LUMDRENTI-600728 format. One line per field, with one value per atom (N, C-alpha, C): residue number from 1; atom name; x, y, z. Coordinates in nm, 4 decimals, decimal comma. Layout:
residues N
nr NUM	...
atom CA	...
c1 X	...
c2 Y	...
c3 Z	...
//
This chain:
residues 173
nr 1	1	1	2	2	2	3	3	3	4	4	4	5	5	5	6	6	6	7	7	7	8	8	8	9	9	9	10	10	10	11	11	11	12	12	12	13	13	13	14	14	14	15	15	15	16	16	16	17	17	17	18	18	18	19	19	19	20	20	20	21	21	21	22	22	22	23	23	23	24	24	24	25	25	25	26	26	26	27	27	27	28	28	28	29	29	29	30	30	30	31	31	31	32	32	32	33	33	33	34	34	34	35	35	35	36	36	36	37	37	37	38	38	38	39	39	39	40	40	40	41	41	41	42	42	42	43	43	43	44	44	44	45	45	45	46	46	46	47	47	47	48	48	48	49	49	49	50	50	50	51	51	51	52	52	52	53	53	53	54	54	54	55	55	55	56	56	56	57	57	57	58	58	58	59	59	59	60	60	60	61	61	61	62	62	62	63	63	63	64	64	64	65	65	65	66	66	66	67	67	67	68	68	68	69	69	69	70	70	70	71	71	71	72	72	72	73	73	73	74	74	74	75	75	75	76	76	76	77	77	77	78	78	78	79	79	79	80	80	80	81	81	81	82	82	82	83	83	83	84	84	84	85	85	85	86	86	86	87	87	87	88	88	88	89	89	89	90	90	90	91	91	91	92	92	92	93	93	93	94	94	94	95	95	95	96	96	96	97	97	97	98	98	98	99	99	99	100	100	100	101	101	101	102	102	102	103	103	103	104	104	104	105	105	105	106	106	106	107	107	107	108	108	108	109	109	109	110	110	110	111	111	111	112	112	112	113	113	113	114	114	114	115	115	115	116	116	116	117	117	117	118	118	118	119	119	119	120	120	120	121	121	121	122	122	122	123	123	123	124	124	124	125	125	125	126	126	126	127	127	127	128	128	128	129	129	129	130	130	130	131	131	131	132	132	132	133	133	133	134	134	134	135	135	135	136	136	136	137	137	137	138	138	138	139	139	139	140	140	140	141	141	141	142	142	142	143	143	143	144	144	144	145	145	145	146	146	146	147	147	147	148	148	148	149	149	149	150	150	150	151	151	151	152	152	152	153	153	153	154	154	154	155	155	155	156	156	156	157	157	157	158	158	158	159	159	159	160	160	160	161	161	161	162	162	162	163	163	163	164	164	164	165	165	165	166	166	166	167	167	167	168	168	168	169	169	169	170	170	170	171	171	171	172	172	172	173	173	173
atom N	CA	C	N	CA	C	N	CA	C	N	CA	C	N	CA	C	N	CA	C	N	CA	C	N	CA	C	N	CA	C	N	CA	C	N	CA	C	N	CA	C	N	CA	C	N	CA	C	N	CA	C	N	CA	C	N	CA	C	N	CA	C	N	CA	C	N	CA	C	N	CA	C	N	CA	C	N	CA	C	N	CA	C	N	CA	C	N	CA	C	N	CA	C	N	CA	C	N	CA	C	N	CA	C	N	CA	C	N	CA	C	N	CA	C	N	CA	C	N	CA	C	N	CA	C	N	CA	C	N	CA	C	N	CA	C	N	CA	C	N	CA	C	N	CA	C	N	CA	C	N	CA	C	N	CA	C	N	CA	C	N	CA	C	N	CA	C	N	CA	C	N	CA	C	N	CA	C	N	CA	C	N	CA	C	N	CA	C	N	CA	C	N	CA	C	N	CA	C	N	CA	C	N	CA	C	N	CA	C	N	CA	C	N	CA	C	N	CA	C	N	CA	C	N	CA	C	N	CA	C	N	CA	C	N	CA	C	N	CA	C	N	CA	C	N	CA	C	N	CA	C	N	CA	C	N	CA	C	N	CA	C	N	CA	C	N	CA	C	N	CA	C	N	CA	C	N	CA	C	N	CA	C	N	CA	C	N	CA	C	N	CA	C	N	CA	C	N	CA	C	N	CA	C	N	CA	C	N	CA	C	N	CA	C	N	CA	C	N	CA	C	N	CA	C	N	CA	C	N	CA	C	N	CA	C	N	CA	C	N	CA	C	N	CA	C	N	CA	C	N	CA	C	N	CA	C	N	CA	C	N	CA	C	N	CA	C	N	CA	C	N	CA	C	N	CA	C	N	CA	C	N	CA	C	N	CA	C	N	CA	C	N	CA	C	N	CA	C	N	CA	C	N	CA	C	N	CA	C	N	CA	C	N	CA	C	N	CA	C	N	CA	C	N	CA	C	N	CA	C	N	CA	C	N	CA	C	N	CA	C	N	CA	C	N	CA	C	N	CA	C	N	CA	C	N	CA	C	N	CA	C	N	CA	C	N	CA	C	N	CA	C	N	CA	C	N	CA	C	N	CA	C	N	CA	C	N	CA	C	N	CA	C	N	CA	C	N	CA	C	N	CA	C	N	CA	C	N	CA	C	N	CA	C	N	CA	C	N	CA	C	N	CA	C	N	CA	C	N	CA	C	N	CA	C	N	CA	C	N	CA	C	N	CA	C	N	CA	C	N	CA	C	N	CA	C	N	CA	C	N	CA	C	N	CA	C	N	CA	C	N	CA	C	N	CA	C	N	CA	C	N	CA	C	N	CA	C	N	CA	C	N	CA	C	N	CA	C	N	CA	C	N	CA	C
c1 3,1491	3,2423	3,1622	3,0292	2,9644	2,9445	2,9528	2,9530	3,0802	3,2180	3,3429	3,3608	3,2825	3,2807	3,1830	3,1046	2,9947	3,0748	3,1510	3,2499	3,3449	3,4144	3,5285	3,4651	3,3600	3,2872	3,2830	3,2028	3,1308	3,2524	3,3743	3,4303	3,5093	3,5452	3,6000	3,5105	3,3594	3,2895	3,3002	3,3458	3,3145	3,4361	3,5477	3,6981	3,6741	3,6074	3,6278	3,5247	3,4415	3,3307	3,4187	3,5068	3,5379	3,6784	3,7453	3,8635	3,8303	3,7193	3,6909	3,6684	3,6330	3,6279	3,7821	3,7877	3,9280	3,9050	4,0339	3,9924	3,9432	3,9708	3,9129	3,7866	3,7275	3,5705	3,4740	3,5185	3,4669	3,4330	3,3173	3,2974	3,2869	3,3689	3,3935	3,2765	3,2597	3,1523	3,1373	3,0015	2,9617	3,0302	3,0666	3,1106	2,9756	3,0215	2,9262	2,8363	2,7279	2,6587	2,7362	2,7770	2,8258	2,7389	2,7458	2,6607	2,7497	2,6913	2,7627	2,8731	2,9609	3,0528	2,9933	2,9738	2,9285	3,0202	3,0462	3,1562	3,1370	3,2272	3,2406	3,1375	3,0732	2,9724	3,0133	3,1288	3,1487	3,1273	3,1413	3,1061	2,9571	2,8783	2,7521	2,6760	2,7522	2,7660	2,8040	2,9103	2,9738	2,8918	2,8222	2,7462	2,6200	2,5514	2,4334	2,4855	2,6108	2,6579	2,6965	2,7286	2,7734	2,6584	2,5436	2,3833	2,3850	2,3916	2,3251	2,4156	2,5424	2,5843	2,5972	2,5353	2,5264	2,3631	2,2753	2,1447	2,1589	2,2556	2,2877	2,3126	2,3918	2,4319	2,3439	2,2831	2,0976	2,0122	2,0424	1,9561	1,9474	2,0940	2,1304	2,0467	2,0131	1,9164	1,7595	1,7238	1,5853	1,5677	1,6219	1,6013	1,4886	1,3862	1,2549	1,2023	1,2275	1,1930	1,3068	1,4575	1,5447	1,5974	1,5820	1,6685	1,6141	1,4705	1,4289	1,4769	1,5048	1,5377	1,7191	1,7973	1,9259	1,9645	1,8309	1,8570	1,8154	1,7167	1,6637	1,8053	1,8410	1,9450	2,0673	2,1072	2,2108	2,1662	2,0606	2,0305	1,9858	1,9073	1,8665	1,9246	2,0216	2,0715	2,1627	2,2684	2,3779	2,2913	2,1854	2,1275	2,0346	1,9897	1,9124	2,0187	2,1117	2,2583	2,2900	2,2831	2,3304	2,2239	2,0950	1,9643	1,9660	1,9969	2,0254	2,1262	2,2166	2,3436	2,3060	2,1440	2,1383	2,2014	2,2406	2,2934	2,2269	2,1232	2,0335	2,1004	2,2125	2,2894	2,3570	2,4223	2,4997	2,4215	2,2945	2,2017	2,1591	2,1482	2,0959	2,2262	2,3176	2,4462	2,4768	2,4609	2,4654	2,3929	2,2807	2,1589	2,1737	2,2480	2,2838	2,4087	2,4345	2,5859	2,5738	2,4676	2,4271	2,3104	2,3156	2,1803	2,2900	2,4355	2,5096	2,5470	2,5347	2,5491	2,4243	2,3085	2,1942	2,1684	2,2034	2,2568	2,2962	2,4155	2,5467	2,4479	2,3886	2,2984	2,2233	2,1647	2,0535	2,1129	2,2120	2,2855	2,3279	2,4015	2,4514	2,3296	2,2262	2,1021	2,0335	2,0857	2,0130	1,8705	1,8754	1,7097	1,6094	1,6908	1,6127	1,5733	1,6119	1,5796	1,6696	1,8263	1,8986	1,8212	1,7357	1,7132	1,8269	1,8449	1,9634	2,1121	2,0855	2,2287	2,3681	2,4171	2,5008	2,6367	2,7756	2,8813	2,9223	3,0602	3,1412	3,2099	3,2646	3,3303	3,1904	3,0875	2,9737	2,9294	2,9122	2,9028	3,0088	3,1385	3,2342	3,2283	3,1939	3,1872	3,0524	2,9768	2,8419	2,8900	2,9721	3,0008	3,1364	3,2026	3,3245	3,2566	3,1835	3,1006	3,0252	2,9779	2,8855	2,9637	3,1154	3,1858	3,2696	3,3106	3,3795	3,2755	3,1451	3,0794	3,0447	3,0666	3,0665	3,1524	3,2931	3,3731	3,3992	3,3807	3,3553	3,2778	3,1544	3,0509	3,0671	3,1651	3,1953	3,3520	3,3725	3,5351	3,5439	3,4187	3,3994	3,2818	3,1746	3,0475	3,0240	3,0597	3,0596	3,1337	3,2528	3,3534	3,3049	3,3583	3,2969	3,3656	3,2824	3,3504	3,4681	3,5933	3,7445	3,6849	3,7463	3,7434	3,8438	3,8033	3,9278	4,0371	4,1586	4,2966	4,2921	4,3804	4,3810	4,4656	4,4057	4,4943	4,6121	4,6655	4,8427	4,8721	4,9425	4,9712	5,0751	5,1467	5,2726	5,2499	5,3201	5,3096	5,4625	5,5323	5,6218	5,6155	5,7187	5,7005	5,8362	5,7988	5,8856	5,8663	6,0056	6,0026	6,1101	6,0982	6,2076	6,2714	6,3829	6,4945	6,5844	6,6461	6,7586	6,8328	6,9211	6,9971	6,9418	6,7908	6,7789	6,6454	6,6185	6,4919	6,5231	6,4216	6,4215	6,3507	6,3679	6,2861	6,2482	6,1277	6,1192	5,9917	5,9550	5,8391	5,8046	5,6407	5,5799	5,4629	5,4303	5,3369	5,2617	5,1510	5,1369	5,1220	5,1806	5,2160	5,1590
c2 1,9588	1,8563	1,7140	1,7079	1,6010	1,6552	1,7423	1,8063	1,8098	1,8153	1,7883	1,6426	1,5512	1,4113	1,3804	1,4390	1,4139	1,4401	1,5621	1,5962	1,4887	1,4797	1,3712	1,2560	1,2130	1,0687	1,0965	1,2050	1,1919	1,2441	1,3042	1,3052	1,1833	1,1087	0,9809	0,8736	0,8784	0,8176	0,8606	1,0385	1,0541	1,0214	1,0134	0,9540	0,8215	0,7474	0,6103	0,5829	0,6276	0,6088	0,6591	0,7654	0,8566	0,7626	0,6874	0,6255	0,5187	0,4300	0,2885	0,3053	0,3885	0,3644	0,4005	0,3169	0,3602	0,4695	0,5514	0,6543	0,6203	0,4659	0,4683	0,4129	0,4286	0,3611	0,5022	0,6040	0,7535	0,7224	0,7699	0,7532	0,8928	0,8971	1,0547	1,0831	1,2002	1,2637	1,2428	1,2340	1,1812	1,2867	1,3003	1,4127	1,4916	1,6028	1,7074	1,6925	1,7081	1,6546	1,7488	1,7023	1,7812	1,7657	1,8492	1,8268	1,7566	1,6837	1,5486	1,6457	1,5947	1,6759	1,6475	1,7275	1,7076	1,6670	1,5584	1,5237	1,5934	1,5960	1,6953	1,6503	1,7070	1,6695	1,7178	1,7607	1,8455	1,7997	1,6362	1,5640	1,5776	1,5845	1,6265	1,7375	1,8579	1,9814	1,9759	1,9349	1,9287	1,8229	1,7328	1,6284	1,6941	1,7914	1,8690	1,9540	2,0458	2,1439	2,0629	1,9303	1,8516	1,8492	1,8134	1,7750	1,9038	2,0147	2,1506	2,1694	2,1468	2,1546	2,0713	1,9460	1,8458	1,9074	1,9295	1,9882	2,1129	2,2021	2,3499	2,3027	2,1838	2,1387	2,1132	2,0217	1,9447	2,0787	2,1842	2,3179	2,4067	2,3648	2,4458	2,4153	2,2815	2,2114	2,2555	2,2592	2,2616	2,3550	2,4780	2,5954	2,6073	2,5717	2,6103	2,4772	2,3740	2,2200	2,2282	2,2297	2,1612	2,2935	2,3960	2,5538	2,5812	2,5531	2,5468	2,4656	2,3438	2,2366	2,2622	2,3018	2,3313	2,4576	2,5556	2,6773	2,6257	2,5553	2,4869	2,3953	2,3266	2,2414	2,3172	2,4144	2,5113	2,5936	2,6535	2,7250	2,6857	2,5414	2,4910	2,3555	2,3074	2,1614	2,1565	2,2587	2,2572	2,3110	2,4478	2,4662	2,3486	2,2799	2,1238	2,0324	2,0404	1,9511	1,9973	2,1252	2,2037	2,1638	2,1972	2,1856	1,9830	1,9254	1,7866	1,7235	1,8353	1,8082	1,9034	1,9564	2,0280	2,1539	2,2064	2,3358	2,4573	2,5162	2,6073	2,7232	2,7699	2,9073	2,9220	2,7837	2,7654	2,7534	2,6971	2,6715	2,8209	2,9138	3,0452	3,1261	3,1055	3,1324	3,1165	2,9543	2,9022	2,9633	2,9840	3,0159	3,1835	3,2558	3,4091	3,4074	3,2942	3,3202	3,2603	3,1426	3,1137	3,2312	3,3423	3,4363	3,5222	3,5165	3,6349	3,5975	3,4664	3,4563	3,4865	3,4254	3,4567	3,6505	3,7020	3,8447	3,9037	3,8321	3,8848	3,8320	3,7152	3,7008	3,7752	3,8165	3,9095	4,0640	4,1017	4,2197	4,1943	4,0967	4,0986	4,0959	4,0001	4,0303	4,1334	4,2457	4,3682	4,3644	4,2986	4,2775	4,2102	4,1235	4,0883	4,1050	4,2441	4,3405	4,2701	4,2264	4,1850	4,0343	3,9763	3,8454	3,7429	3,6747	3,5916	3,5843	3,6940	3,7623	3,7851	3,6604	3,7064	3,6500	3,7612	3,7392	3,6467	3,5832	3,4650	3,5554	3,6630	3,6745	3,7111	3,7267	3,7675	3,6150	3,5565	3,3835	3,3186	3,3745	3,3169	3,3903	3,5189	3,5825	3,5244	3,4896	3,4244	3,2613	3,2086	3,0689	3,0737	3,1725	3,1704	3,2037	3,2888	3,3185	3,1947	3,1576	3,0034	2,9101	2,8586	2,7851	2,8553	2,9782	3,0296	3,0166	3,0108	3,0255	2,8816	2,7741	2,6537	2,6069	2,6402	2,6117	2,6855	2,7945	2,8715	2,7647	2,7187	2,6698	2,5401	2,4726	2,3311	2,3285	2,4299	2,4080	2,4645	2,5916	2,6713	2,6057	2,6197	2,5976	2,4629	2,3914	2,2343	2,1489	2,2078	2,1130	2,0846	1,9976	1,9352	1,9914	1,9528	2,0252	1,9584	1,9715	1,9156	1,8715	1,7726	1,7315	1,8382	1,8472	1,9414	1,8411	1,9494	1,8551	1,8155	1,6808	1,6574	1,7301	1,6622	1,7767	1,7510	1,8489	1,8162	1,7586	1,6458	1,5771	1,5400	1,4777	1,4119	1,3260	1,1853	1,0783	1,0480	1,0416	0,9385	0,8031	0,7242	0,5990	0,5538	0,3764	0,3008	0,2035	0,1473	-0,0035	-0,0700	-0,2026	-0,2798	-0,3682	-0,3747	-0,3836	-0,5044	-0,5804	-0,6810	-0,6231	-0,4961	-0,4863	-0,3722	-0,3054	-0,2516	-0,1867	-0,0438	0,0024	0,1365	0,1792	0,2480	0,3478	0,4675	0,5983	0,6659	0,7355	0,7965	0,8908	1,0048	1,0518	1,0499	1,0150	1,0284	1,1263	1,1578	1,3011	1,3251	1,4094	1,4780	1,6164	1,7170	1,8120	1,8747
c3 5,4057	5,3997	5,3057	5,3208	5,2558	5,1197	5,0437	4,9381	4,8457	4,9391	4,8675	4,8506	4,9359	4,9130	4,7876	4,7693	4,6391	4,5331	4,5197	4,4101	4,3534	4,4585	4,4451	4,3937	4,4631	4,4058	4,2453	4,2179	4,0958	3,9932	4,0199	3,9364	3,9089	4,0381	4,0111	3,9072	3,9125	3,8105	3,6867	3,6659	3,5468	3,4630	3,5498	3,4630	3,4298	3,5533	3,5150	3,3767	3,3802	3,2381	3,1308	3,1020	3,0206	2,9551	3,0666	3,0621	2,9813	3,0056	2,9655	2,8035	2,7854	2,5960	2,5320	2,4352	2,3981	2,3013	2,2348	2,1326	2,0513	1,9723	1,8427	1,8518	1,9451	1,9462	1,9179	1,9135	1,8773	1,7407	1,6681	1,5467	1,4976	1,3580	1,2935	1,2356	1,2251	1,1775	1,0452	0,9738	0,8365	0,7626	0,6326	0,5607	0,5120	0,4982	0,4600	0,2920	0,3205	0,1617	0,0792	-0,0685	-0,1732	-0,2863	-0,3957	-0,5079	-0,5668	-0,6843	-0,7417	-0,8897	-0,8931	-0,9825	-1,1211	-1,2301	-1,3387	-1,4535	-1,5137	-1,5824	-1,7327	-1,8063	-1,9241	-2,0457	-2,0993	-2,1894	-2,3182	-2,3413	-2,4619	-2,5714	-2,6254	-2,7096	-2,7467	-2,6471	-2,6607	-2,7296	-2,7024	-2,7456	-2,9162	-2,9063	-3,0410	-3,1267	-3,0799	-3,1756	-3,2236	-3,1618	-3,1823	-3,2867	-3,2762	-3,3251	-3,5159	-3,4965	-3,6281	-3,6944	-3,6479	-3,7082	-3,7352	-3,6825	-3,7307	-3,8574	-3,8499	-3,9709	-4,1035	-4,0615	-4,1732	-4,2165	-4,1274	-4,2263	-4,2438	-4,2334	-4,2950	-4,4356	-4,4386	-4,5925	-4,6600	-4,6058	-4,6858	-4,7033	-4,6243	-4,6346	-4,7731	-4,8377	-4,9438	-5,0658	-5,0641	-5,1764	-5,1526	-5,0208	-4,9807	-4,8688	-4,8903	-4,7390	-4,6827	-4,7697	-4,7102	-4,5913	-4,6398	-4,5166	-4,4206	-4,4797	-4,3819	-4,3194	-4,3751	-4,3043	-4,1650	-4,1122	-3,9997	-3,8800	-3,9403	-3,8633	-3,8345	-3,9587	-3,9219	-3,8300	-3,8221	-3,7182	-3,6298	-3,5695	-3,4404	-3,3759	-3,4877	-3,4090	-3,3576	-3,4292	-3,3771	-3,2775	-3,2741	-3,1740	-3,0362	-3,0450	-2,9309	-2,8676	-2,9672	-2,9195	-2,8095	-2,8271	-2,7112	-2,6027	-2,5646	-2,4420	-2,3939	-2,4709	-2,4394	-2,3565	-2,4364	-2,3589	-2,1972	-2,1888	-2,0804	-1,9844	-2,0108	-1,9204	-1,8839	-1,9841	-1,9491	-1,7998	-1,8262	-1,7131	-1,5644	-1,6075	-1,4721	-1,4682	-1,5798	-1,5685	-1,6219	-1,6033	-1,6569	-1,6651	-1,5763	-1,6211	-1,7331	-1,7628	-1,9042	-2,0217	-1,9451	-2,1127	-2,1545	-2,0680	-2,1051	-2,1366	-2,0869	-2,1628	-2,3012	-2,3184	-2,4484	-2,5151	-2,4956	-2,5928	-2,6321	-2,5449	-2,5711	-2,6792	-2,6675	-2,7439	-2,8874	-2,8867	-3,0290	-3,0734	-3,0296	-3,1144	-3,1758	-3,1456	-3,2287	-3,3554	-3,3871	-3,5527	-3,6437	-3,5547	-3,6237	-3,6438	-3,5486	-3,5369	-3,6601	-3,7003	-3,8000	-3,9159	-3,9075	-4,0537	-4,0822	-4,0056	-4,0306	-4,0557	-4,0458	-4,0499	-4,1654	-4,2155	-4,3336	-4,4537	-4,4212	-4,5302	-4,5113	-4,4399	-4,4298	-4,3917	-4,3177	-4,2301	-4,3549	-4,4528	-4,5284	-4,6484	-4,6844	-4,8213	-4,9412	-4,9066	-5,0039	-5,0595	-4,9821	-5,0394	-4,9873	-5,1161	-5,0674	-5,1445	-5,1825	-5,2259	-5,1526	-5,0965	-4,9948	-5,0716	-5,0593	-5,1176	-5,0090	-5,0476	-4,9944	-4,8766	-4,8823	-4,7176	-4,6101	-4,6660	-4,5422	-4,5126	-4,5858	-4,5600	-4,4849	-4,5179	-4,4374	-4,2731	-4,2593	-4,1533	-4,0575	-4,1180	-4,0526	-4,0101	-4,0760	-4,0467	-3,9567	-3,9275	-3,8594	-3,7408	-3,7125	-3,5905	-3,5322	-3,6366	-3,5597	-3,5035	-3,5646	-3,5333	-3,4210	-3,4157	-3,2660	-3,1552	-3,1907	-3,0932	-3,0198	-3,1354	-3,0681	-2,9994	-3,0266	-2,9823	-2,8425	-2,8494	-2,7124	-2,6060	-2,6650	-2,5696	-2,5355	-2,6377	-2,6027	-2,5286	-2,5116	-2,4480	-2,2785	-2,3157	-2,1765	-2,0873	-2,1402	-2,0946	-2,0569	-2,1561	-2,1321	-2,0735	-2,0144	-1,9582	-1,8252	-1,7380	-1,6379	-1,5208	-1,4304	-1,2542	-1,2448	-1,1921	-1,1981	-1,0070	-0,9835	-0,8572	-0,7945	-0,6588	-0,5791	-0,5595	-0,5450	-0,5352	-0,4142	-0,4013	-0,2779	-0,1584	-0,0604	0,0530	0,0629	0,1103	0,1409	0,2530	0,2591	0,3573	0,3790	0,4962	0,5151	0,6366	0,6219	0,7186	0,7116	0,8640	0,8808	0,8799	0,8000	0,7768	0,8405	0,9003	0,9736	0,8852	0,8244	0,7742	0,8333	0,8578	0,9337	0,7895	0,7752	0,6913	0,7433	0,6761	0,7038	0,7980	0,7941	0,8462	0,9615	0,9995	1,0925	1,0263	1,0560	1,0134	0,9185	0,8365	0,7688	0,7789	0,8188	0,8362	0,7574	0,6798	0,5831	0,6474	0,5289	0,5136	0,3691	0,3689	0,2473	0,2578	0,1585	0,1361	0,0368	0,0111	-0,1341	-0,1105	-0,1928	-0,1785	-0,3149
//
């Protein structure tokens, strides 16, 4: 009998304490930490490619001095931009993509045996591959993370009017 009385009294205290706190007094859980979203940095990668293109134009008059600068700016400019935005995998992918025009140029020049006697179609092929790689890099690899879409939700609404009440439904779908 004493045990039953103790249980009833204990339950009474437990429910009295629980009902004393209003429902709004409970604190929501803090959000889980997420990696910050990376904004698009396409303009930065395109800028490095424009600098490499201008250096290439200057290299026509002085290939021994300016040529390595042009090649280095093209090969390493965009991968460095990826690294600056904390994306090492994309930097490696960019570096691999940028090796393609150099490989084509090597094949066009036949391993250096033909010297610098490059025909116009071969030059256009190398230039076209370099521009294509630059477009793919900036469009695919340098695009930023997009925020997740808002959660779908709906909320009933009630608004007073001059003639009564208006009931409605508001939501994002």
